[in-house]
KEGU-16026 format. One record per residue (C-alpha): x, y, z; residue in three letters. Coordinates in Angstrom, 2 decimals. Layout:
BEGIN
+---------+---------+---------+------+
:      xx :      yy :      zz : type :
+---------+---------+---------+------+
:       X :       Y :       Z :  ALA :
...
+---------+---------+---------+------+
end
This chain:
BEGIN
+---------+---------+---------+------+
:      xx :      yy :      zz : type :
+---------+---------+---------+------+
:   17.12 :  -28.59 :  -30.68 :  MET :
:   13.65 :  -27.71 :  -29.24 :  ALA :
:   11.43 :  -30.72 :  -28.15 :  SER :
:    8.80 :  -31.91 :  -30.84 :  ARG :
:    6.03 :  -34.21 :  -31.26 :  LEU :
:    5.54 :  -35.92 :  -34.39 :  ASN :
:    3.82 :  -39.18 :  -35.54 :  PRO :
:    5.79 :  -42.54 :  -35.76 :  TYR :
:    4.22 :  -45.28 :  -38.10 :  PHE :
:    4.88 :  -49.03 :  -37.81 :  SER :
:    4.49 :  -50.93 :  -41.19 :  PHE :
:    4.31 :  -54.47 :  -42.15 :  ASN :
:    7.24 :  -54.94 :  -44.46 :  GLY :
:    6.49 :  -52.08 :  -46.78 :  ASN :
:    7.82 :  -49.18 :  -44.82 :  GLY :
:   10.18 :  -47.98 :  -47.59 :  ARG :
:    7.37 :  -47.97 :  -49.93 :  GLN :
:    5.21 :  -45.96 :  -47.50 :  ALA :
:    7.84 :  -43.47 :  -46.48 :  MET :
:    8.64 :  -42.73 :  -50.29 :  GLU :
:    4.89 :  -42.30 :  -50.73 :  PHE :
:    4.73 :  -39.64 :  -47.99 :  TYR :
:    7.84 :  -37.87 :  -49.51 :  ARG :
:    5.76 :  -37.81 :  -52.72 :  GLY :
:    2.72 :  -36.38 :  -50.84 :  VAL :
:    4.76 :  -33.82 :  -48.74 :  PHE :
:    8.12 :  -33.21 :  -50.34 :  GLY :
:   11.03 :  -32.97 :  -48.10 :  GLY :
:   14.13 :  -34.87 :  -47.15 :  THR :
:   13.82 :  -38.60 :  -46.48 :  LEU :
:   16.22 :  -40.71 :  -44.56 :  THR :
:   15.99 :  -44.33 :  -44.52 :  LEU :
:   17.97 :  -46.64 :  -42.48 :  ASN :
:   17.69 :  -50.55 :  -42.68 :  THR :
:   18.35 :  -53.14 :  -40.14 :  PHE :
:   21.59 :  -54.17 :  -41.76 :  ALA :
:   22.94 :  -50.87 :  -41.26 :  GLU :
:   22.77 :  -51.12 :  -37.57 :  PHE :
:   24.29 :  -54.69 :  -37.47 :  GLY :
:   21.48 :  -57.01 :  -38.48 :  ALA :
:   22.91 :  -58.05 :  -41.80 :  GLN :
:   22.04 :  -61.80 :  -41.27 :  ASP :
:   18.58 :  -61.15 :  -40.18 :  SER :
:   15.54 :  -61.73 :  -42.02 :  PRO :
:   14.82 :  -58.09 :  -41.71 :  ASP :
:   18.25 :  -56.90 :  -43.12 :  SER :
:   16.62 :  -55.03 :  -46.01 :  ASP :
:   13.69 :  -53.61 :  -44.04 :  LYS :
:   13.52 :  -50.21 :  -42.45 :  ILE :
:   14.63 :  -49.82 :  -38.93 :  MET :
:   14.13 :  -46.17 :  -38.92 :  HIS :
:   12.81 :  -43.73 :  -41.51 :  GLY :
:   12.44 :  -39.98 :  -41.09 :  MET :
:   10.79 :  -37.39 :  -43.41 :  LEU :
:   11.27 :  -33.73 :  -42.94 :  GLU :
:   10.19 :  -31.03 :  -45.11 :  ASN :
:   10.39 :  -27.20 :  -45.17 :  ASP :
:    6.79 :  -26.64 :  -43.83 :  ARG :
:    7.96 :  -28.20 :  -40.46 :  GLY :
:    6.28 :  -31.50 :  -40.88 :  PHE :
:    8.05 :  -34.64 :  -39.55 :  THR :
:    7.13 :  -38.19 :  -40.15 :  LEU :
:    8.88 :  -41.21 :  -38.81 :  MET :
:    8.16 :  -44.89 :  -39.40 :  GLY :
:    9.81 :  -48.34 :  -39.29 :  ALA :
:    9.01 :  -51.95 :  -40.28 :  ASP :
:    7.82 :  -54.13 :  -37.49 :  THR :
:   10.61 :  -56.71 :  -36.97 :  PRO :
:   10.20 :  -60.46 :  -37.29 :  ALA :
:    8.83 :  -61.87 :  -34.06 :  GLY :
:    7.00 :  -58.65 :  -33.09 :  MET :
:    3.33 :  -58.46 :  -33.79 :  GLU :
:    2.40 :  -55.81 :  -36.24 :  HIS :
:   -0.95 :  -54.44 :  -34.81 :  ASN :
:   -2.48 :  -51.53 :  -36.76 :  PRO :
:   -5.20 :  -49.75 :  -34.66 :  GLY :
:   -8.08 :  -47.37 :  -35.28 :  ASN :
:   -7.43 :  -45.10 :  -32.39 :  ASN :
:   -5.01 :  -42.73 :  -34.02 :  LEU :
:   -5.30 :  -40.29 :  -36.90 :  ALA :
:   -2.78 :  -37.58 :  -38.25 :  VAL :
:   -4.50 :  -34.17 :  -38.66 :  SER :
:   -3.35 :  -31.54 :  -41.15 :  LEU :
:   -4.95 :  -28.23 :  -40.73 :  SER :
:   -4.42 :  -24.70 :  -41.91 :  GLY :
:   -5.76 :  -21.98 :  -44.24 :  ASP :
:   -3.63 :  -22.92 :  -47.36 :  ASP :
:   -6.56 :  -24.49 :  -49.17 :  ALA :
:   -4.59 :  -25.33 :  -52.32 :  ASP :
:   -1.70 :  -26.95 :  -50.41 :  GLU :
:   -4.12 :  -28.98 :  -48.15 :  LEU :
:   -6.40 :  -30.19 :  -50.94 :  ARG :
:   -3.07 :  -31.31 :  -52.80 :  GLY :
:   -2.14 :  -33.42 :  -49.52 :  TYR :
:   -5.73 :  -34.80 :  -49.50 :  TRP :
:   -5.84 :  -35.80 :  -53.07 :  ASP :
:   -2.62 :  -37.61 :  -52.77 :  LYS :
:   -3.50 :  -39.35 :  -49.26 :  LEU :
:   -7.04 :  -40.25 :  -50.34 :  SER :
:   -5.87 :  -41.79 :  -53.83 :  ASP :
:   -5.88 :  -45.47 :  -53.36 :  GLY :
:   -7.23 :  -45.33 :  -49.87 :  GLY :
:  -10.68 :  -45.13 :  -48.23 :  THR :
:  -12.55 :  -41.90 :  -47.87 :  VAL :
:  -14.81 :  -41.93 :  -44.81 :  SER :
:  -15.79 :  -38.18 :  -44.69 :  VAL :
:  -15.27 :  -36.37 :  -48.07 :  PRO :
:  -13.57 :  -33.26 :  -48.11 :  LEU :
:  -16.32 :  -30.67 :  -48.01 :  GLU :
:  -17.74 :  -27.78 :  -46.03 :  LYS :
:  -18.84 :  -28.82 :  -42.54 :  GLN :
:  -21.32 :  -27.55 :  -40.02 :  VAL :
:  -18.61 :  -25.60 :  -38.18 :  TRP :
:  -17.94 :  -23.75 :  -41.54 :  GLY :
:  -14.47 :  -25.29 :  -42.44 :  ASP :
:  -13.71 :  -27.81 :  -45.11 :  GLU :
:  -12.99 :  -31.14 :  -43.58 :  PHE :
:  -12.48 :  -34.57 :  -44.63 :  GLY :
:  -11.17 :  -37.99 :  -43.23 :  MET :
:   -9.50 :  -40.80 :  -45.02 :  CYS :
:   -7.42 :  -43.74 :  -44.48 :  VAL :
:   -4.39 :  -44.07 :  -46.92 :  ASP :
:   -3.32 :  -47.18 :  -48.91 :  GLN :
:   -0.89 :  -48.14 :  -46.05 :  PHE :
:   -3.72 :  -47.91 :  -43.30 :  GLY :
:   -2.84 :  -44.64 :  -41.83 :  ILE :
:   -5.99 :  -42.51 :  -40.80 :  ALA :
:   -5.78 :  -38.86 :  -41.87 :  TRP :
:   -7.99 :  -35.66 :  -41.03 :  MET :
:   -7.61 :  -32.59 :  -43.21 :  VAL :
:   -9.22 :  -29.44 :  -42.11 :  ASN :
:   -9.10 :  -26.21 :  -43.99 :  ILE :
:  -10.01 :  -23.09 :  -42.02 :  THR :
:  -12.50 :  -20.85 :  -43.78 :  GLN :
:  -12.11 :  -17.07 :  -43.47 :  PRO :
:  -14.35 :  -15.43 :  -40.85 :  GLN :
:  -17.08 :  -13.61 :  -42.34 :  THR :
+---------+---------+---------+------+
end
């Protein structure tokens, strides 16, 4: 397998719900493993997600897990996931789903550099940027 780079999200007990939400946004195959499946049947985290991975046929991979008891869940504002390309319908569809129930900081609209661009934070606190490349005229 070639090396790859992909986001890995940490959740505060709602990892299953979040990863299922992203499957609804992007489609693909979702694999979820709980802490119990890896030997922690008696822990308070037994039914929480130890590792989740979503892969779709567009080449997207998202990973995530619940933060285990005893570790601090510390969401930050120094990271965003960027989606970009020229398939406007596909990218607008992602935007609509990701921004629904979240907070839009920059509406998805034409920007000074000519592309459509928007920024939002989804309902799980993950920051997203969507850029739709416009044809050169």
